[in-house]
Each structure stands twice: as structure tokens, then as C-alpha cells.
Kinemage of the C-alpha trace (Angstrom):
@kinemage 1
@onewidth
@group {chain A} dominant
@subgroup {mainchain}
@vectorlist {calphas} color= white
{ca met a 1} P -0.020 0.060 -0.027
{ca leu a 2} L 2.505 2.633 1.004
{ca pro a 3} L 6.095 2.583 -0.512
{ca thr a 4} L 7.763 3.963 2.678
{ca val a 5} L 6.110 3.582 6.088
{ca asn a 6} L 7.724 5.653 8.693
{ca ser a 7} L 7.054 5.314 12.383
{ca lys a 8} L 4.235 7.853 12.555
{ca arg a 9} L 2.445 6.354 9.513
{ca arg a 10} L 2.963 2.889 10.983
{ca ser a 11} L 1.310 4.026 14.241
{ca ala a 12} L -1.452 5.685 12.310
{ca leu a 13} L -2.140 2.533 10.314
{ca ala a 14} L -2.304 0.453 13.451
{ca ser a 15} L -4.851 2.943 14.888
{ca val a 16} L -6.917 2.929 11.711
{ca phe a 17} L -7.001 -0.921 11.485
{ca ala a 18} L -7.438 -1.616 15.209
{ca asp a 19} L -10.504 -3.490 16.265
{ca pro a 20} L -12.316 -1.296 17.168
{ca pro a 21} L -10.658 1.524 15.282
{ca asp a 22} L -8.934 4.137 17.557
{ca ser a 23} L -11.118 7.286 17.385
{ca gly a 24} L -8.536 9.302 19.092
{ca ile a 25} L -6.164 9.605 16.045
{ca ala a 26} L -5.632 13.156 14.675
{ca gly a 27} L -7.596 13.714 11.484
{ca ala a 28} L -4.475 15.145 9.866
{ca arg a 29} L -2.697 11.757 10.488
{ca ile a 30} L -5.442 9.985 8.561
{ca glu a 31} L -5.265 12.587 5.740
{ca ser a 32} L -1.524 12.178 5.553
{ca leu a 33} L -1.887 8.388 5.239
{ca leu a 34} L -4.303 8.685 2.435
{ca val a 35} L -2.231 11.166 0.447
{ca ala a 36} L 1.014 8.954 1.035
{ca ala a 37} L -1.020 6.015 -0.415
{ca gly a 38} L -1.530 8.082 -3.599
{ca cys a 39} L -5.100 9.437 -3.043
{ca arg a 40} L -6.146 12.663 -4.629
{ca thr a 41} L -7.498 15.306 -2.251
{ca ile a 42} L -10.706 17.086 -3.232
{ca glu a 43} L -11.544 19.986 -0.934
{ca asp a 44} L -15.350 20.156 -0.377
{ca pro a 45} L -17.353 23.057 1.019
{ca gly a 46} L -16.882 23.682 4.772
{ca ser a 47} L -15.011 21.141 6.786
{ca ser a 48} L -15.390 18.440 4.273
{ca val a 49} L -12.785 16.635 2.157
{ca thr a 50} L -12.985 13.643 -0.358
{ca phe a 51} L -10.203 11.385 -1.123
{ca glu a 52} L -10.077 9.565 -4.393
{ca lys a 53} L -8.058 6.728 -5.773
{ca asp a 54} L -8.699 4.297 -8.560
{ca gly a 55} L -12.274 5.518 -9.027
{ca lys a 56} L -13.106 4.948 -5.298
{ca arg a 57} L -13.968 7.737 -3.023
{ca val a 58} L -14.220 8.284 0.662
{ca his a 59} L -15.642 11.413 2.260
{ca phe a 60} L -14.583 12.867 5.551
{ca his a 61} L -15.738 15.752 7.886
{ca arg a 62} L -12.632 17.308 9.299
{ca pro a 63} L -12.854 17.322 13.042
{ca his a 64} L -13.133 20.773 14.728
{ca pro a 65} L -12.747 22.449 17.168
{ca arg a 66} L -11.018 19.268 18.298
{ca lys a 67} L -8.361 17.661 15.997
{ca arg a 68} L -9.278 14.097 16.813
{ca ala a 69} L -11.435 11.978 14.535
{ca leu a 70} L -14.639 11.127 15.962
{ca pro a 71} L -16.800 7.971 15.322
{ca gly a 72} L -19.540 8.530 12.783
{ca gln a 73} L -17.847 11.460 11.116
{ca gly a 74} L -15.907 9.615 8.590
{ca gly a 75} L -12.842 9.067 10.630
{ca thr a 76} L -11.120 5.855 11.258
{ca gln a 77} L -13.880 3.470 10.322
{ca ser a 78} L -14.132 5.018 6.828
{ca ser a 79} L -10.453 4.914 6.421
{ca ser a 80} L -10.160 1.189 7.249
{ca arg a 81} L -12.955 0.308 4.670
{ca phe a 82} L -11.310 2.388 1.943
{ca gln a 83} L -9.115 -0.165 0.318
């Protein structure tokens, strides 16, 4: 999936694919993982962002005012299903 996995990305991957997924992971770390995996970033209105790769899309609501991904807002569970 990722050509080079540094320690931060390895930790983020472990959080995303944990069972249950870690909802305390920073949203920016999830975004960084998807971009490193070759996803194209599409900025949507407001706090939304869509990632696209090979015709597949996943939509996120960027967490605010907190920086942590929350369950039900497209965070870790959507990331782990986007394969």
C-alpha cells in the first residue's frame, strides 16, 4: 500500500485498522496516510474533504474544534474500509 512507512504512519495505520478503530487519532494523520497512499484530495465546502484513488472515493468531515477523528464522522472506520 505505502512504499515507505515511517514510524508515524505505521502508528496511524495500526490505529486505523485496530478493532475497534482508535477514534483518538488526529484527523491530519489520517489525511497524511491517504495522500501517501496516492489518493487525490478534493476539498469540499466547509470542513469536508474527499479522497479519491482508482475510482473509489471516501468522504470525511474534518474534526473541529478538536483535532481528533470522531466515530460517525468519517474518521477511522471509513479509512479502514477504503481499500
